[in-house]
C-alpha positions in Angstrom: -5.7 15.4 -32.0 -2.2 14.2 -31.1 -2.2 13.3 -27.4 0.5 14.4 -25.0 2.9 11.5 -24.3 5.4 10.4 -21.6 7.5 8.0 -23.5 4.9 5.6 -25.0 2.4 6.3 -22.3 -0.6 8.5 -23.2 -4.1 9.1 -21.8 -5.3 6.5 -24.3 -2.8 3.8 -23.4 -3.8 4.3 -19.7 -7.5 3.7 -20.6 -8.8 7.2 -20.6 -11.0 8.7 -23.3 -9.9 11.2 -25.9 -12.0 13.9 -24.4 -9.9 13.6 -21.2 -6.6 13.7 -22.9 -4.3 16.8 -23.1 -3.2 17.8 -26.6 0.5 17.3 -27.3 1.0 21.0 -27.9 -0.1 21.8 -24.4 1.3 18.8 -22.5 4.9 19.8 -21.6 5.5 21.5 -18.3 8.8 23.2 -17.5 10.5 21.7 -14.4 11.2 25.2 -13.2 7.5 25.8 -12.8 7.4 23.7 -9.6 10.6 25.1 -8.2 9.4 28.7 -8.5 6.7 28.6 -5.8 7.1 25.6 -3.5 4.8 25.3 -0.5 7.9 24.7 1.7 11.5 25.6 1.3 13.1 23.7 -1.6 16.0 21.5 -0.3 19.2 21.1 -2.3 18.5 17.4 -2.6 15.0 17.9 -4.0 16.3 20.5 -6.4 19.0 18.1 -7.6 16.4 15.4 -8.1 14.2 17.7 -10.1 17.0 18.8 -12.3 18.9 15.5 -12.7 16.5 12.6 -12.0 13.5 13.9 -14.0 13.9 14.1 -17.8 10.5 15.6 -18.5 7.1 16.4 -16.9 4.0 16.0 -19.1 0.3 16.6 -18.5 -1.4 13.5 -19.9 -5.1 13.9 -18.9 -7.4 16.1 -16.9 -10.5 14.4 -15.4 -13.5 16.7 -14.7 -17.2 16.2 -14.1 -17.8 17.5 -17.7 -15.7 14.8 -19.3 -16.3 11.9 -16.9 -20.0 12.3 -16.3 -19.4 12.1 -12.5 -20.9 14.2 -9.9 -18.9 17.4 -9.0 -17.1 17.7 -5.7 -15.9 20.8 -3.9 -13.0 18.9 -2.4 -12.0 17.2 -5.6 -13.0 19.5 -8.6 -10.6 17.8 -11.0 -7.9 15.2 -11.2 -4.7 15.6 -13.1 -2.8 12.7 -14.6 0.8 13.7 -14.9 3.6 11.8 -16.7 7.1 11.9 -15.2 9.9 10.6 -17.4 12.9 9.5 -15.3 16.3 10.4 -16.6 18.6 7.7 -18.1 20.0 5.5 -15.4 17.5 6.5 -12.8 15.5 3.5 -11.6 13.5 4.7 -8.6 10.9 7.4 -8.4 12.1 10.4 -6.4 9.3 10.8 -3.8 10.5 14.3 -2.9 9.7 15.4 -6.4 6.2 13.8 -6.2 5.7 15.6 -2.9 6.9 18.9 -4.3 4.6 18.8 -7.3 1.5 17.3 -5.5 1.7 19.7 -2.6 1.2 22.7 -5.0 -2.2 21.5 -6.2 -5.3 21.4 -4.0 -7.0 18.6 -6.1 -5.6 15.2 -6.8 -2.7 14.3 -9.1 -2.0 10.7 -10.3 1.5 10.3 -11.5 2.5 7.9 -14.3 6.2 7.5 -13.9 8.1 6.1 -16.8 11.6 4.6 -16.9 13.9 2.5 -19.1 14.8 -0.7 -17.3 16.9 -3.8 -18.1 14.9 -6.9 -18.8 16.1 -10.3 -20.0 19.3 -9.1 -21.6 17.7 -6.0 -23.2 15.8 -3.0 -22.1 12.1 -2.1 -22.0 9.9 0.8 -21.0 8.2 0.4 -17.6 5.6 2.5 -15.8 4.7 2.9 -12.1 1.7 4.9 -10.7 2.2 7.2 -7.7 -0.1 9.2 -5.5 0.4 11.5 -2.6 -2.3 10.8 0.1 -2.8 11.7 3.7 -2.0 9.0 6.1 -5.0 8.0 8.2 -4.9 9.8 11.5 -6.9 11.2 14.3 -9.5 13.9 13.5 -8.4 17.4 14.3 -4.7 16.7 13.9 -2.6 18.2 11.1 -2.6 15.6 8.3 0.7 13.8 7.4 1.1 12.9 3.7 2.9 10.0 2.1 3.7 9.0 -1.4 2.4 5.6 -2.4 3.4 3.6 -5.5 2.2 0.7 -7.6 4.6 -2.0 -8.8 6.7 -1.4 -12.0 5.1 -3.0 -15.0 5.7 -2.9 -18.8 4.4 0.5 -19.9 1.9 -1.0 -22.4 0.3 -3.1 -19.6 -0.6 -0.2 -17.2 -4.3 0.7 -17.2 -6.7 2.7 -15.0 -10.5 2.5 -14.6 -12.7 5.5 -14.2 -14.8 4.2 -11.3 -17.3 5.8 -8.9 -20.3 8.1 -9.0 -18.5 11.3 -7.8 -15.1 12.9 -8.3 -14.3 12.1 -4.7 -15.0 8.4 -5.3 -13.0 8.5 -8.6 -10.0 9.8 -6.7 -10.4 7.2 -4.0 -10.6 4.5 -6.7 -7.5 5.8 -8.5 -5.7 5.7 -5.1 -6.9 2.2 -4.5 -5.8 1.1 -7.9 -2.3 2.5 -7.2 -1.9 1.3 -3.6 -3.9 -1.9 -3.4 -4.4 -2.9 -7.1 -8.2 -2.7 -6.7 -10.8 -0.3 -8.1 -12.8 -0.8 -4.8 -12.8 2.5 -3.0 -14.9 1.5 0.1 -13.2 2.1 3.5 -10.0 2.8 1.7 -8.1 4.3 4.7 -8.9 1.3 6.8 -7.8 -1.1 4.1 -4.5 0.9 3.6 -3.9 0.8 7.3 -4.4 -3.0 7.4 -2.1 -3.7 4.4 0.6 -1.4 5.9 0.3 -3.2 9.2 0.6 -6.6 7.5 3.8 -5.5 5.7 5.3 -4.1 8.9 4.5 -7.3 10.8 6.0 -9.5 8.0 9.3 -7.5 8.3 9.2 -7.8 12.1 8.6 -11.6 11.9 11.5 -12.1 9.5 13.8 -10.0 11.7 12.7 -11.6 15.0 13.1 -15.1 13.5 16.6 -14.3 12.5 17.4 -12.8 15.9 16.0 -15.9 17.6 18.3 -18.2 15.7 21.3 -16.1 16.5 20.6 -15.5 20.2 22.6 -17.7 22.6 21.5 -16.4 26.0 18.3 -18.4 27.1 16.7 -15.4 28.6 17.2 -13.4 25.5 15.9 -16.2 23.3 12.8 -16.4 25.4 12.2 -12.6 25.2 12.6 -12.7 21.4 10.4 -15.7 21.1 7.6 -14.0 23.0 7.8 -11.0 20.7 7.9 -13.3 17.7 4.8 -15.3 18.9 2.9 -12.1 19.5 3.7 -10.7 16.0 2.8 -14.0 14.3 -0.5 -14.1 16.1 -1.4 -10.5 15.1 -0.3 -11.3 11.5 -2.5 -14.4 11.3 -5.5 -12.4 12.6 -5.1 -9.8 9.9 -4.5 -12.2 7.0 
């Protein structure tokens, strides 16, 4: 069987088994499929990104209890691995297209985004993983979703592990691999929250440090220093 491919990326290159791969003849999805029945009104910007920023959409793999050996889950009956090939010249993943596609499917989608990028005087094919996941929030409140990405790496060096005992745990592991670079799925929301807070504090410390150097008024300098000291202490406690 010839596997579906997004550039050079296939289910096999990502580390999945042949039984989980989509045949090439069934892999291509028309972009108009996702514009036909959006879960929310389709903005002109998202439509433009879908038409001009995405060259192709390809089903690469479908993970189910029957081909993974994992325990079934009502919440996560299957996981789709979808390849998005960026159009020539497009270098960043359009998150609104990820949101558009992922919001139309109840179960999880892991995106393998492929681009052509300049590297050391030539070009190479690179890949980035992306997932849409609910941001940790208070119980009983309407969930807010966000698109998370991995770093861009050479396409041939991007691998995923099928990890966990259930389909829920597999999805959590794939999210962890994408967001945190780890197959560990334990307490994932708490770990994501911690990493996000660290990143926010690092940005705040850099800005407050620069503001403190520029400030001339003693009272203003003292106020900025107090904020900087507090941010540094919180950052040190989290690291």
